[in-house]
Wavefront OBJ file of the C-alpha trace (Angstrom):
o trace
v 7.133 -9.251 16.250
v 5.476 -6.617 13.289
v 2.655 -7.499 10.974
v 3.607 -6.643 7.304
v 1.575 -4.478 4.992
v 0.515 -7.778 3.581
v -0.707 -9.053 7.072
v 1.856 -11.398 7.500
v 3.728 -12.115 10.656
v 7.359 -11.108 10.201
v 10.260 -9.265 11.711
v 11.298 -5.696 11.035
v 13.887 -6.744 8.612
v 11.295 -8.512 6.561
v 8.969 -5.260 6.733
v 11.590 -3.401 5.622
v 12.160 -5.219 2.735
v 8.718 -5.373 1.914
v 8.422 -1.345 1.938
v 11.223 -1.195 -0.135
v 9.981 -3.438 -2.895
v 7.000 -1.181 -2.537
v 9.044 1.613 -3.340
v 10.840 0.385 -6.005
v 7.470 -1.188 -7.826
v 5.958 2.774 -7.229
v 9.079 4.373 -8.713
v 9.150 2.221 -11.763
v 5.300 2.001 -12.597
v 4.233 5.719 -11.410
v 1.133 5.567 -13.152
v -0.751 2.295 -12.106
v 0.456 3.316 -8.346
v -1.372 6.574 -9.233
v -4.501 5.061 -10.557
v -4.671 2.356 -7.719
v -4.101 5.353 -4.998
v -7.208 7.413 -6.558
v -9.374 4.044 -6.744
v -8.628 3.580 -3.004
v -9.346 7.679 -2.264
v -12.355 7.368 -4.119
v -13.798 4.686 -2.282
v -12.631 5.750 1.066
v -14.275 8.644 0.298
v -17.412 7.092 -1.278
v -17.920 5.018 1.641
v -17.495 8.092 4.457
v -19.587 10.316 2.342
v -22.257 7.063 2.270
v -22.978 7.405 6.055
l 1 2 3 4 5 6 7 8 9 10 11 12 13 14 15 16 17 18 19 20 21 22 23 24 25 26 27 28 29 30 31 32 33 34 35 36 37 38 39 40 41 42 43 44 45 46 47 48 49 50 51
């Protein structure tokens, strides 16, 4: 068994379907996905630099 990105235990087919859905959403909505990615990167960099 594998653990999907959403934290749910599932089989590899379910994980592949989840990744496909994420890629589809990213292609359809590039700006919100890029903004979310920049936010996550900022949080990670901020947490690392605070140490």
